[in-house]
C-alpha positions as CSV (number, residue, x, y, z in Angstrom):
1,M,18.0,101.8,131.9
2,T,19.2,101.7,135.5
3,A,22.5,100.2,134.3
4,A,22.9,103.2,132.0
5,L,22.8,105.5,135.0
6,T,25.2,103.4,137.1
7,P,28.8,103.1,136.1
8,A,30.3,99.6,135.9
9,R,33.4,99.2,138.0
10,P,33.4,103.0,138.8
11,R,36.7,102.9,140.8
12,A,38.7,101.1,138.2
13,L,37.2,103.1,135.3
14,T,37.8,106.4,137.1
15,F,41.4,105.8,138.1
16,G,42.2,104.3,134.7
17,N,40.7,107.3,132.8
18,V,42.5,109.8,135.1
19,W,45.9,108.1,134.6
20,L,45.4,107.9,130.8
21,S,44.6,111.6,130.7
22,V,47.6,112.4,132.8
23,A,49.8,110.3,130.5
24,L,48.3,112.0,127.4
25,L,49.0,115.5,128.9
26,A,52.5,114.4,129.9
27,V,53.3,113.4,126.3
28,M,51.9,116.7,125.0
29,A,54.0,118.7,127.6
30,L,57.2,116.9,126.4
31,Y,56.5,117.6,122.7
32,P,58.0,121.1,122.5
33,M,61.1,119.9,124.3
34,V,61.7,117.0,121.9
35,F,60.2,118.4,118.6
36,G,60.8,122.1,119.1
37,K,61.2,122.7,115.4
38,T,57.8,121.4,114.5
39,L,55.7,123.7,116.8
40,N,53.4,124.7,113.9
41,F,52.3,121.1,113.5
42,G,52.0,120.8,117.3
43,V,49.9,123.8,117.8
44,S,47.3,122.9,115.1
45,T,47.2,119.3,116.3
46,L,46.4,120.3,119.9
47,I,43.8,122.8,118.8
48,F,42.0,120.2,116.8
49,A,42.4,117.7,119.6
50,G,40.5,120.1,121.9
51,L,37.9,120.8,119.2
52,A,37.3,117.0,118.7
53,M,36.8,116.6,122.5
54,S,34.5,119.6,122.5
55,W,32.5,118.0,119.7
56,N,32.4,114.7,121.6
57,I,30.4,116.3,124.5
58,L,27.5,116.7,122.0
59,G,28.3,114.0,119.4
60,G,29.6,111.3,121.8
61,W,27.9,111.8,125.2
62,A,24.6,113.1,124.0
63,G,24.7,111.1,120.7
64,Q,23.8,114.1,118.6
65,I,25.8,114.2,115.4
66,S,26.8,117.8,114.4
67,L,28.3,118.6,111.0
68,G,28.2,122.3,111.6
69,H,30.8,122.9,114.3
70,A,32.8,125.0,111.8
71,A,30.2,127.7,112.4
72,L,30.9,127.7,116.1
73,L,34.7,127.6,115.4
74,G,34.3,130.6,113.1
75,M,32.1,132.4,115.7
76,G,35.0,132.3,118.2
77,A,37.6,133.3,115.6
78,Y,35.6,136.2,114.1
79,T,34.3,137.6,117.4
80,M,37.7,137.8,119.0
81,T,39.4,139.2,115.8
82,I,36.6,141.8,115.2
83,L,36.7,143.0,118.8
84,A,40.5,143.2,118.7
85,T,40.6,145.3,115.5
86,P,40.3,149.1,116.1
87,E,38.6,149.7,112.7
88,R,35.9,147.0,113.3
89,V,35.1,146.9,117.0
90,P,31.6,148.3,117.7
91,A,31.8,151.9,119.1
92,F,30.0,151.0,122.4
93,F,33.1,149.0,123.4
94,G,35.1,152.2,123.5
95,G,38.1,150.7,121.7
96,P,39.7,147.3,121.0
97,V,38.9,144.5,123.4
98,A,41.7,142.3,124.8
99,P,41.8,138.9,123.1
100,W,41.0,137.0,126.2
101,W,37.9,139.0,126.8
102,G,37.0,138.7,123.1
103,A,37.4,134.9,123.4
104,L,35.0,134.9,126.4
105,I,32.5,137.0,124.5
106,G,32.7,134.6,121.5
107,M,32.1,131.7,123.9
108,G,29.0,133.5,125.2
109,I,27.6,134.2,121.8
110,A,28.2,130.6,120.6
111,A,26.6,129.3,123.8
112,L,23.6,131.5,123.3
113,L,23.2,130.3,119.7
114,A,23.4,126.7,120.8
115,L,20.7,127.4,123.4
116,V,18.3,128.8,120.9
117,W,19.3,126.3,118.1
118,G,19.1,123.3,120.3
119,G,15.8,124.3,121.9
120,L,14.3,124.5,118.4
121,T,15.7,121.3,116.9
122,F,16.1,118.8,119.8
123,R,12.4,118.3,120.1
124,L,12.6,116.5,116.7
125,R,14.2,113.1,116.3
126,G,16.2,111.4,113.7
127,S,18.6,113.3,111.4
128,Y,16.8,116.6,111.7
129,F,19.4,118.1,114.0
130,T,22.3,116.9,111.9
131,L,20.7,118.5,108.8
132,S,20.1,121.7,110.8
133,T,23.7,122.0,111.7
134,I,24.7,121.8,108.0
135,A,22.1,124.4,107.2
136,V,23.0,126.9,109.9
137,A,26.7,126.5,109.1
138,L,26.0,127.3,105.4
139,V,23.9,130.3,106.3
140,L,26.6,131.7,108.7
141,R,29.2,131.1,106.0
142,L,27.1,133.1,103.4
143,V,26.7,135.9,106.0
144,A,30.5,136.0,106.6
145,I,31.2,136.1,102.8
146,N,28.7,139.0,102.1
147,S,29.4,141.1,105.2
148,D,31.9,144.0,105.2
149,W,32.1,143.7,109.0
150,T,33.7,140.2,108.6
151,G,35.9,141.2,105.8
152,G,33.7,139.5,103.2
153,S,35.3,136.8,101.1
154,E,38.8,138.2,101.7
155,G,38.5,137.5,105.5
156,L,40.3,139.2,108.3
157,F,43.9,139.8,109.4
158,M,44.7,139.5,113.1
159,P,45.8,142.9,114.4
160,E,48.6,143.5,116.9
161,L,47.6,141.9,120.2
162,P,48.6,142.9,123.8
163,R,50.9,140.5,125.6
164,F,49.2,137.8,127.7
165,L,50.9,137.7,131.1
166,G,54.0,139.1,129.4
167,F,54.0,136.5,126.6
168,D,53.8,137.3,122.9
169,L,50.7,135.6,121.6
170,F,52.2,135.3,118.1
171,E,55.1,133.3,119.3
172,R,54.6,129.6,118.5
173,R,55.8,128.4,121.9
174,T,53.2,130.6,123.6
175,E,50.5,129.4,121.3
176,Y,51.5,125.8,122.0
177,W,51.0,126.2,125.7
178,L,47.7,128.0,125.2
179,A,46.6,125.1,123.0
180,F,47.8,122.7,125.7
181,A,45.7,124.6,128.3
182,F,42.7,124.3,126.0
183,V,43.2,120.5,125.7
184,A,43.6,120.2,129.5
185,L,40.4,122.3,130.1
186,T,38.3,120.1,127.7
187,L,39.7,117.0,129.3
188,L,38.9,118.2,132.8
189,I,35.3,119.2,131.8
190,T,34.8,115.8,130.1
191,H,36.0,114.1,133.3
192,L,33.6,116.2,135.3
193,I,30.7,115.4,133.0
194,R,31.6,111.7,133.0
195,R,31.4,111.5,136.8
196,S,28.3,113.7,137.2
197,R,24.6,113.1,137.0
198,L,24.6,115.1,133.8
199,G,27.0,112.4,132.3
200,Y,24.8,109.5,133.4
201,A,21.7,111.3,132.1
202,L,23.3,112.0,128.7
203,Q,24.3,108.4,128.4
204,A,20.7,107.3,129.2
205,V,19.3,109.7,126.6
206,R,21.8,108.5,124.0
207,E,20.9,104.8,124.6
208,D,17.1,105.1,125.0
209,E,15.4,108.5,124.9
210,D,12.0,107.1,125.9
211,G,13.4,105.1,128.7
212,A,15.3,108.1,130.0
213,R,12.1,110.2,129.9
214,A,10.3,107.4,131.9
215,L,13.0,107.9,134.6
216,G,12.2,111.6,134.9
217,I,15.0,112.8,132.6
218,D,14.2,115.6,130.2
219,P,16.0,114.6,127.0
220,T,15.7,118.0,125.3
221,R,17.1,119.8,128.3
222,M,20.1,117.4,128.6
223,K,20.9,117.7,124.9
224,V,20.7,121.5,125.0
225,I,23.1,121.6,128.0
226,A,25.6,119.4,126.2
227,F,25.3,121.6,123.1
228,V,25.8,124.8,125.0
229,I,29.0,123.4,126.7
230,S,30.3,122.0,123.3
231,A,29.6,125.3,121.5
232,A,31.3,127.4,124.1
233,L,34.5,125.2,124.1
234,T,34.5,125.1,120.3
235,A,34.3,128.9,120.1
236,L,37.3,129.1,122.5
237,G,39.2,126.8,120.2
238,G,38.2,129.1,117.3
239,A,39.7,132.1,119.1
240,L,43.0,130.1,119.5
241,Y,42.9,129.0,115.9
242,A,42.5,132.6,114.8
243,V,45.6,133.6,116.7
244,Y,47.5,130.6,115.2
245,L,46.4,131.4,111.6
246,Q,46.8,135.2,112.0
247,A,44.7,135.6,108.8
248,F,41.6,133.6,107.7
249,E,38.6,133.8,105.4
250,P,35.2,132.0,105.2
251,H,36.3,129.6,102.5
252,T,38.9,127.9,104.7
253,L,37.4,128.4,108.2
254,L,33.7,127.9,107.7
255,E,33.6,125.1,105.1
256,L,31.8,121.8,105.7
257,P,35.1,119.7,105.5
258,I,36.3,121.4,108.7
259,S,33.2,120.2,110.5
260,V,33.6,116.7,109.0
261,Q,37.2,116.6,110.0
262,I,36.4,117.5,113.7
263,A,33.7,114.9,113.8
264,L,35.9,112.2,112.2
265,M,38.6,112.8,114.7
266,A,36.2,112.1,117.5
267,I,34.5,109.1,115.9
268,I,37.8,107.4,114.9
269,G,39.3,108.0,118.3
270,G,36.2,106.7,120.1
271,R,33.0,108.6,120.3
272,G,31.7,108.8,123.9
273,S,35.2,108.1,125.4
274,I,37.2,110.7,127.3
275,Q,40.6,110.6,125.6
276,G,39.6,109.0,122.3
277,P,38.8,112.2,120.3
278,A,42.2,113.7,121.3
279,I,44.0,110.5,120.3
280,G,42.1,110.3,117.1
281,A,43.0,113.9,116.3
282,I,46.7,113.2,116.9
283,L,46.8,110.1,114.8
284,L,44.9,111.6,111.9
285,A,47.2,114.7,112.0
286,V,50.3,112.5,112.0
287,F,49.1,110.2,109.2
288,G,47.8,113.1,107.2
289,E,51.3,114.8,107.4
290,V,53.1,111.5,106.5
291,F,50.8,110.8,103.5
292,R,51.1,114.4,102.3
293,N,54.9,114.2,102.3
294,V,55.3,110.7,101.1
295,F,52.5,110.2,98.6
296,A,52.0,113.7,97.4
297,N,48.8,113.9,95.4
298,A,47.6,110.5,96.6
299,N,47.5,111.6,100.3
300,L,43.8,112.4,100.4
301,L,42.9,109.0,98.9
302,I,45.1,107.1,101.3
303,Y,43.8,109.3,104.2
304,G,40.2,108.3,103.2
305,V,41.1,104.6,103.0
306,L,42.6,104.8,106.5
307,I,39.4,106.3,107.8
308,L,37.4,103.6,106.1
309,V,39.6,100.8,107.5
310,V,39.4,102.1,111.1
311,T,35.6,102.6,110.8
312,L,35.1,99.0,109.5
313,F,37.3,97.2,111.9
314,A,36.9,99.4,114.9
315,P,33.3,100.7,114.9
316,N,33.8,101.9,118.5
317,G,37.0,103.8,117.6
318,I,40.5,103.3,118.7
319,M,39.5,103.5,122.4
320,G,37.0,100.7,121.7
321,L,39.9,98.5,120.6
322,F,41.8,99.3,123.8
323,R,38.8,98.5,125.9
324,R,38.1,95.2,124.1
325,G,41.8,94.2,124.5
326,G,41.6,95.1,128.2
327,N,38.4,93.0,128.7
328,K,40.1,90.0,127.0
329,L,43.1,90.4,129.3
330,G,40.8,90.6,132.3
331,T,38.9,87.5,131.2
332,A,42.2,85.6,130.6
333,R,43.2,86.3,134.2
């Protein structure tokens, strides 16, 4: 277990990961300059890249598979939209709340839910937590469908929003850079976790929970912390997604396939890696768009086959292939 708490080749791994993150962000920064006419695709891809990395803090570093992150996504989207809508905002706020404050409140609510939810379920082992995520997401979806406050099954429309630092939030280029900032933030937080005692403790819990407990680590506490961070970031992504969509309803925002999509992006990219989930999100978005345009109705089948092939031949994800190739090169030298 000591090896799990001590990073191998820390200097090489740290610098390599930092430079890979810088390169990834550089490519994203160049995108609107080269592909300015496809910003719709760029914004949604970056938002889901950030969501996949947010999921990875819980599903990768802590090893707890969630299939209910759509609920946290929806929590951020609904909270910000309700607080920004004059007809729906609670009276004690005294009027509409600026979207950036609404996003922060949504993050706080999602974090509080994760704190309670994780505290109740992480004491159990096995698939109980995963099943609970599906159950909670279904309950919240039913609440959203049957509540007038959330617009019921018809959903909500985003009202006019104040400018952010002088920029129009409904302008795609502004949304792109906000999504870029979201990705950069999740990357930074993941790097900080990777190099912290929390990161080593999470890896120890993921590999051997009993061994981690023998070393004085509280597995439940570590998993709850990871869940809280993951939930808050996912809610932030939900707020951005609401601005991007401008109108949404429970059947598209809170469905199980959204949670599965987020998890698959992280798993295919490389669960437990830093940049893998973002790379997985980008590749799946690109392949999904190509298959949709080229193969029409067969796109979902081909999309599923692609996922199956990657899962079978790269069980540690795309980043696992890169690491394996790097190790072979190092051995050859």
